[in-house]
C-alpha positions as CSV (number, residue, x, y, z in Angstrom):
1,M,-54.4,-66.3,33.8
2,F,-55.1,-69.7,34.9
3,P,-52.2,-71.9,36.4
4,L,-50.2,-74.5,34.6
5,D,-47.6,-76.9,36.0
6,I,-44.1,-76.3,34.2
7,V,-43.1,-79.7,34.7
8,T,-46.1,-81.0,33.1
9,I,-45.7,-78.6,30.5
10,L,-42.4,-79.7,29.7
11,V,-43.1,-83.1,29.4
12,L,-45.9,-82.2,26.9
13,Y,-43.5,-80.1,24.9
14,K,-41.2,-82.9,24.7
15,S,-43.7,-85.1,23.6
16,S,-44.6,-82.9,20.8
17,L,-41.3,-82.6,19.7
18,I,-40.7,-86.5,19.6
19,A,-43.8,-86.8,17.4
20,G,-42.3,-83.9,15.1
21,A,-39.2,-85.7,14.8
22,L,-40.9,-89.2,14.0
23,A,-42.9,-87.4,11.5
24,F,-39.6,-86.1,9.8
25,M,-38.1,-89.4,9.7
26,H,-41.1,-91.1,8.2
27,M,-41.3,-88.1,5.6
28,R,-37.4,-88.7,4.8
29,R,-38.0,-92.2,4.1
30,Q,-40.7,-91.5,1.4
31,S,-38.7,-88.7,-0.2
32,H,-34.9,-89.2,-0.1
33,R,-34.1,-86.3,-2.2
34,Q,-36.1,-83.9,0.0
35,S,-33.5,-81.4,1.7
36,G,-33.7,-80.1,5.1
37,L,-35.5,-83.0,6.7
38,R,-32.8,-84.8,8.2
39,T,-31.2,-81.4,9.8
40,L,-34.8,-80.9,11.1
41,I,-34.7,-84.4,12.8
42,I,-31.4,-83.5,14.5
43,G,-32.8,-80.0,15.6
44,F,-35.7,-81.5,17.2
45,G,-33.5,-84.3,18.8
46,L,-31.5,-81.7,20.3
47,L,-34.6,-79.8,21.7
48,I,-35.7,-83.1,23.2
49,V,-32.4,-83.6,24.8
50,G,-32.5,-80.0,26.1
51,S,-36.4,-80.1,27.5
52,T,-35.4,-83.7,29.0
53,L,-32.5,-81.9,31.2
54,A,-34.6,-78.9,31.8
55,G,-37.4,-81.1,33.3
56,W,-35.1,-83.3,35.3
57,G,-33.4,-80.1,36.7
58,A,-36.9,-78.6,37.4
59,A,-37.7,-81.6,39.5
60,G,-34.5,-81.4,41.4
61,Q,-33.1,-84.4,40.0
62,M,-30.0,-82.7,38.5
63,A,-27.0,-80.5,39.6
64,L,-28.2,-76.7,39.1
65,E,-25.0,-75.8,37.2
66,F,-24.9,-78.5,34.6
67,W,-28.5,-78.8,33.5
68,T,-29.1,-74.8,33.2
69,L,-26.0,-74.6,30.8
70,T,-26.7,-77.7,28.9
71,S,-30.2,-77.3,28.5
72,L,-29.6,-73.7,27.1
73,I,-26.8,-75.2,24.7
74,F,-29.0,-78.0,23.3
75,G,-32.1,-75.7,22.9
76,T,-29.9,-73.0,21.1
77,L,-28.4,-75.6,18.9
78,G,-31.6,-77.2,18.4
79,Y,-33.6,-74.0,17.2
80,G,-30.4,-73.1,15.2
81,L,-30.8,-76.4,13.3
82,I,-34.3,-75.8,12.7
83,Y,-33.7,-72.6,10.8
84,L,-31.2,-74.2,8.8
85,G,-33.6,-77.2,7.8
86,I,-36.5,-75.1,7.1
87,H,-34.0,-72.8,5.0
88,S,-32.9,-75.6,3.1
89,L,-36.5,-77.4,2.7
90,S,-37.7,-74.0,1.2
91,R,-35.0,-73.2,-1.0
92,Q,-33.6,-76.8,-1.7
93,R,-30.1,-75.7,-0.9
94,R,-27.9,-75.3,2.2
95,A,-28.0,-72.2,3.9
96,R,-24.6,-69.9,3.5
97,Q,-22.5,-69.7,6.4
98,G,-24.8,-72.0,8.3
99,W,-21.9,-72.5,10.8
100,L,-23.0,-69.2,12.4
101,I,-25.6,-71.0,14.3
102,L,-22.6,-72.1,16.4
103,V,-22.0,-68.6,17.6
104,P,-24.4,-68.2,20.1
105,P,-23.9,-71.5,22.1
106,A,-20.3,-70.7,22.2
107,L,-21.0,-67.1,23.5
108,F,-23.3,-68.7,26.1
109,V,-20.4,-71.2,27.4
110,L,-17.8,-68.4,27.5
111,A,-20.1,-66.2,29.3
112,A,-21.1,-69.1,31.8
113,L,-17.6,-69.8,32.6
114,V,-16.7,-65.9,33.2
115,T,-20.1,-64.9,34.7
116,G,-22.3,-68.1,35.9
117,F,-24.9,-66.3,34.3
118,H,-26.8,-69.5,33.5
119,T,-27.7,-70.3,37.3
120,D,-29.9,-67.1,37.4
121,D,-33.3,-68.3,36.1
122,R,-34.5,-65.1,34.7
123,I,-31.5,-64.2,32.7
124,R,-31.1,-68.0,31.2
125,S,-34.7,-68.2,30.3
126,C,-34.6,-64.7,28.6
127,L,-31.6,-65.6,26.5
128,F,-33.3,-69.0,25.4
129,H,-36.6,-67.3,24.3
130,L,-34.7,-64.7,22.6
131,Q,-32.5,-66.9,20.5
132,A,-35.5,-69.2,19.7
133,G,-37.6,-66.4,18.8
134,L,-34.9,-65.0,16.4
135,F,-33.9,-68.3,14.9
136,L,-37.8,-69.1,13.9
137,A,-38.3,-65.7,12.8
138,V,-35.5,-65.7,10.4
139,A,-36.6,-69.2,9.3
140,A,-40.2,-68.1,8.6
141,W,-38.6,-65.3,6.2
142,P,-37.3,-67.6,3.1
143,V,-40.4,-69.6,3.5
144,W,-42.5,-66.5,2.9
145,R,-40.0,-65.0,0.4
146,D,-40.0,-67.9,-2.1
147,R,-43.9,-68.0,-2.4
148,R,-43.8,-66.6,-5.9
149,H,-41.1,-68.5,-7.7
150,D,-42.0,-71.7,-5.8
151,P,-45.7,-71.5,-5.0
152,L,-46.7,-74.4,-2.7
153,P,-50.0,-74.9,-0.9
154,S,-48.4,-75.5,2.4
155,R,-45.9,-72.4,2.1
156,L,-47.9,-69.7,3.6
157,P,-49.3,-71.7,6.6
158,L,-45.8,-72.9,7.5
159,A,-44.4,-69.2,7.5
160,V,-47.4,-68.2,9.4
161,V,-46.9,-70.7,12.2
162,L,-43.3,-70.2,12.2
163,A,-43.8,-66.6,12.8
164,A,-46.3,-66.9,15.4
165,C,-44.0,-69.3,17.2
166,A,-41.5,-66.8,16.9
167,L,-43.9,-64.2,18.2
168,V,-44.8,-66.3,21.3
169,F,-41.2,-66.5,22.1
170,G,-40.7,-62.8,21.9
171,V,-43.7,-62.2,24.2
172,G,-42.1,-64.8,26.7
173,S,-38.9,-62.5,26.6
174,W,-40.7,-59.6,27.5
175,A,-42.8,-61.5,30.4
176,I,-39.5,-62.8,31.9
177,L,-38.0,-59.3,31.9
178,A,-41.3,-57.4,33.0
179,R,-43.5,-59.7,35.0
180,P,-43.0,-60.8,38.6
181,D,-45.1,-63.9,37.6
182,Y,-43.0,-64.8,34.5
183,V,-43.0,-68.5,35.2
184,D,-46.8,-68.8,34.7
185,W,-46.1,-67.0,31.5
186,I,-43.4,-69.3,30.3
187,A,-45.7,-72.4,31.1
188,H,-48.5,-70.8,29.1
189,G,-45.8,-70.0,26.2
190,F,-44.6,-73.2,26.0
191,A,-48.4,-74.6,26.1
192,L,-48.8,-72.7,22.9
193,Q,-45.3,-73.9,21.3
194,I,-46.6,-77.3,21.7
195,L,-49.2,-76.6,19.4
196,G,-46.6,-74.7,17.1
197,N,-44.5,-77.9,17.2
198,F,-47.2,-80.0,15.9
199,G,-48.0,-77.5,13.2
200,I,-44.5,-77.2,12.0
201,A,-44.3,-80.8,11.8
202,V,-47.6,-81.1,10.0
203,L,-46.8,-78.2,7.6
204,V,-43.2,-79.5,7.0
205,C,-44.5,-82.9,6.0
206,G,-47.2,-81.0,3.9
207,F,-44.6,-79.2,2.1
208,A,-42.5,-82.1,1.3
209,T,-45.5,-83.8,0.1
210,D,-46.7,-80.8,-2.1
211,R,-43.3,-80.6,-3.7
212,A,-43.1,-84.6,-4.5
213,E,-46.7,-84.4,-6.1
214,R,-45.5,-81.5,-8.2
215,S,-42.5,-83.2,-9.1
216,L,-44.6,-86.2,-10.4
217,R,-46.7,-83.8,-12.3
218,Q,-44.1,-82.5,-14.1
219,A,-42.5,-85.8,-14.9
220,A,-45.9,-86.8,-16.4
221,E,-46.4,-83.5,-18.4
222,I,-42.9,-82.3,-19.3
223,D,-40.9,-84.0,-22.1
224,S,-37.5,-85.0,-20.4
225,L,-35.6,-84.6,-23.8
226,T,-36.6,-80.9,-24.6
227,D,-38.1,-79.8,-21.4
228,I,-41.3,-78.5,-22.8
229,G,-44.7,-79.8,-22.4
230,N,-45.9,-83.1,-23.9
231,R,-49.5,-83.8,-25.3
232,R,-50.9,-84.2,-21.8
233,W,-49.6,-80.7,-20.6
234,L,-51.2,-79.1,-23.8
235,E,-54.1,-80.5,-23.3
236,A,-54.5,-79.3,-19.5
237,R,-53.7,-76.0,-20.8
238,M,-55.4,-75.3,-23.8
239,P,-58.6,-72.9,-23.3
240,P,-61.9,-74.8,-23.1
241,I,-63.5,-72.7,-26.0
242,I,-61.4,-72.0,-29.5
243,Q,-62.3,-68.1,-30.5
244,A,-61.8,-66.9,-33.9
245,G,-58.2,-65.9,-34.6
246,D,-56.7,-68.6,-32.4
247,A,-54.1,-70.5,-34.5
248,L,-52.8,-74.1,-34.4
249,I,-49.5,-74.8,-35.9
250,V,-48.1,-78.3,-36.6
251,L,-44.4,-78.3,-37.1
252,D,-42.5,-81.2,-38.2
253,L,-38.6,-81.4,-38.8
254,D,-37.5,-82.6,-42.3
255,H,-35.6,-85.7,-43.2
256,F,-35.1,-86.1,-39.3
257,K,-34.7,-89.7,-39.5
258,Q,-31.4,-89.1,-41.5
259,V,-30.2,-87.3,-39.0
260,N,-30.6,-90.2,-36.6
261,D,-29.1,-92.6,-39.2
262,R,-26.0,-90.5,-39.9
263,Y,-24.8,-89.1,-36.7
264,G,-26.9,-91.3,-34.3
265,H,-29.6,-90.8,-32.1
266,A,-27.8,-88.7,-29.5
267,A,-27.3,-86.1,-32.3
268,G,-31.0,-86.4,-33.0
269,D,-31.8,-85.6,-29.5
270,A,-29.7,-82.8,-29.4
271,T,-31.4,-81.4,-32.5
272,L,-34.8,-81.8,-30.9
273,A,-33.8,-79.9,-27.6
274,A,-32.3,-77.3,-29.8
275,T,-35.6,-77.0,-31.8
276,A,-37.7,-76.6,-28.4
277,S,-35.2,-74.0,-27.3
278,T,-35.7,-71.9,-30.6
279,L,-39.5,-72.2,-30.3
280,R,-39.5,-71.2,-26.6
281,Q,-37.3,-68.1,-27.3
282,A,-39.2,-67.0,-30.4
283,L,-43.1,-67.4,-29.1
284,R,-44.8,-65.0,-26.5
285,A,-45.6,-65.7,-22.9
286,Q,-49.3,-66.7,-23.8
287,D,-48.3,-69.1,-26.7
288,L,-48.2,-73.0,-25.9
289,S,-45.6,-75.2,-27.3
290,A,-45.4,-79.1,-26.9
291,R,-43.7,-82.1,-28.4
292,M,-46.1,-84.6,-29.6
293,G,-43.7,-87.6,-30.3
294,G,-41.0,-88.1,-32.7
295,E,-39.9,-84.7,-34.4
296,E,-43.4,-83.2,-34.4
297,F,-44.3,-80.2,-32.5
298,L,-47.8,-78.5,-31.6
299,L,-48.0,-74.7,-31.2
300,F,-51.1,-72.8,-30.0
301,L,-51.0,-69.1,-30.5
302,P,-54.1,-67.3,-29.4
303,G,-55.5,-64.4,-31.0
304,V,-53.0,-63.9,-33.8
305,K,-55.4,-63.8,-36.5
306,D,-53.9,-62.7,-39.8
307,Q,-50.3,-62.7,-38.0
308,A,-50.2,-66.7,-38.0
309,R,-48.4,-67.0,-41.2
310,A,-45.8,-64.6,-40.6
311,V,-44.9,-66.1,-36.8
312,A,-44.9,-69.5,-38.8
313,E,-42.6,-68.1,-41.2
314,R,-40.4,-66.5,-38.6
315,L,-40.3,-70.0,-36.7
316,R,-39.1,-71.4,-39.8
317,L,-36.4,-69.3,-40.5
318,R,-35.1,-69.5,-37.1
319,I,-35.0,-73.5,-37.2
320,E,-33.2,-73.4,-40.5
321,A,-30.7,-71.0,-38.9
322,Q,-30.2,-72.8,-35.8
323,T,-27.0,-75.1,-35.2
324,A,-27.2,-78.4,-32.7
325,L,-23.8,-79.1,-31.7
326,H,-22.9,-82.9,-30.9
327,Q,-19.5,-84.1,-30.6
328,D,-17.4,-82.8,-33.5
329,Y,-20.8,-82.1,-35.7
330,A,-22.8,-78.9,-36.3
331,I,-26.1,-80.3,-37.3
332,T,-28.5,-78.0,-39.2
333,V,-32.2,-79.0,-40.1
334,T,-35.3,-77.5,-41.7
335,A,-38.9,-77.7,-40.7
336,S,-42.3,-77.9,-42.5
337,L,-45.2,-76.2,-40.8
338,G,-48.8,-76.3,-41.4
339,I,-51.5,-73.7,-39.9
340,A,-54.9,-73.3,-39.3
341,V,-56.7,-70.2,-38.0
342,A,-60.1,-70.7,-36.3
343,P,-62.6,-68.7,-38.7
344,S,-65.0,-68.6,-35.7
345,D,-65.9,-69.0,-32.0
346,G,-66.7,-72.3,-30.4
347,M,-65.0,-74.7,-33.2
348,G,-63.8,-78.0,-32.1
349,W,-59.9,-79.0,-31.5
350,E,-60.2,-81.9,-33.8
351,Q,-61.3,-79.7,-36.5
352,L,-58.5,-77.2,-36.1
353,Y,-55.9,-79.9,-35.5
354,Q,-57.1,-81.8,-38.6
355,A,-56.8,-78.6,-40.7
356,A,-53.2,-77.6,-39.7
357,D,-52.3,-81.4,-40.2
358,G,-53.5,-81.1,-43.7
359,A,-51.7,-78.0,-44.4
360,L,-48.4,-79.7,-42.8
361,Y,-48.9,-82.4,-45.2
362,E,-49.4,-80.4,-48.2
363,A,-46.0,-78.5,-47.0
364,K,-44.4,-81.7,-47.2
365,R,-45.9,-82.9,-50.4
366,Q,-44.7,-79.3,-51.8
367,G,-40.9,-80.0,-51.3
368,R,-40.6,-79.3,-47.4
369,N,-39.0,-76.3,-45.6
370,R,-42.0,-74.1,-46.0
371,V,-45.3,-72.9,-44.5
372,V,-48.8,-73.9,-45.8
373,D,-51.9,-72.1,-44.4
374,H,-54.9,-74.1,-44.6
375,A,-56.9,-71.2,-45.9
376,D,-54.5,-71.4,-48.8
377,L,-55.7,-75.0,-49.6
378,T,-58.0,-75.2,-52.9
379,T,-58.5,-78.9,-53.0
380,P,-62.0,-79.7,-51.5
381,A,-60.7,-82.7,-49.5
382,A,-58.1,-80.7,-47.8
383,A,-60.2,-77.5,-47.3
384,A,-63.2,-79.6,-45.6
385,P,-62.0,-79.5,-41.8
386,L,-62.5,-75.8,-41.5
387,A,-65.2,-75.4,-44.3
388,S,-67.4,-77.7,-42.3
389,A,-66.6,-76.3,-38.8
390,G,-68.6,-74.0,-37.0
391,P,-69.7,-73.0,-33.6
392,G,-71.5,-75.7,-31.1
393,L,-69.0,-78.7,-32.1
394,H,-67.4,-80.6,-29.7
395,T,-64.3,-79.4,-28.2
396,G,-62.5,-82.5,-27.1
397,P,-58.8,-83.0,-26.5
398,V,-56.2,-82.9,-29.2
399,P,-56.6,-85.9,-31.5
400,P,-53.9,-88.8,-31.7
401,V,-51.2,-88.0,-34.5
402,P,-51.7,-90.1,-37.5
403,A,-49.7,-92.9,-38.4
404,P,-46.2,-92.4,-39.8
405,D,-47.1,-94.1,-42.9
406,A,-50.0,-91.3,-43.4
407,R,-47.6,-88.6,-44.4
408,P,-44.7,-88.7,-46.8
409,G,-41.6,-90.2,-45.2
410,P,-38.9,-88.1,-43.9
């Protein structure tokens, strides 16, 4: 093992902490709602103070009794706060019983007053390594455990780096107890922790950036009123090729303008939200539902084949039975639905949408609150979209919704 100067290593270690704290400060300014970053800044700051005191003490510039205890306390609190910050960052809420991080430094102070253990370099160093490794290990656990319900690209690398840093401190604890040349082991361990500090800083910033970017994507693709996807969301998730038996349903709430006029727009919003909730509960996991604008919803049901009409009828009955509560009003609505089932593989979205939209037009013409399947239309003009469709047609995005005056009014 090649020799390293412990004083120089502590200076570099402190430099990595300063760089990390500055990175967290910058990221916190960019993402004000990201929890945990302020706690990480304070944690890294305490480690900076602790490493400064240790460096001065190792250079003989401070009294042994003072710097040994204070550097241990600052280091213990620092790593405890790093655990709390990582926990808050991963789970977006504060850790329960976070005050427990105060227990180790309090015990250290009491033990130091009674036994004076802190002046023994081997005991003090071993305790510091043990508590640092423990806090980093428990910080890695929530980052790893939350990977399924909150997947982010930086999550797994951050968990690995935290666990690796904990392992380095664990090996350092063993070396302090078992190796006569433990000071060299400590120096090499802190050299690795320098890389770990940079890794934690980079990955925490990447973690916050990943979450911010996901929030922006959700804001762009999720309808804030109904909490279901919008047109962009639907286009991004539709399969590139439509297969025979895939169905598209265009759903429009009947006389929705009257709800707004009679009860107010807030009541209309409550009705739309209730309808979206009804659709989420009624559809399968593989089905897609989106609000296309106004009171119109678009549903894609892969592989339903001849069951499409039964599904649409079930949706119609559920919407008819739903009640949207607003203030003292219980609002009920009905819906008209148009269905189109792809007769063959490879047809275009435009043809399928036009067919379902034509069926919806016919449902409204017949008096609303009903389901019309495009296959049942007998008018040549109405049946044209699917009659002329076939394999090899362009599969572009969902076409724009026709202008309001293209259909009977609500």
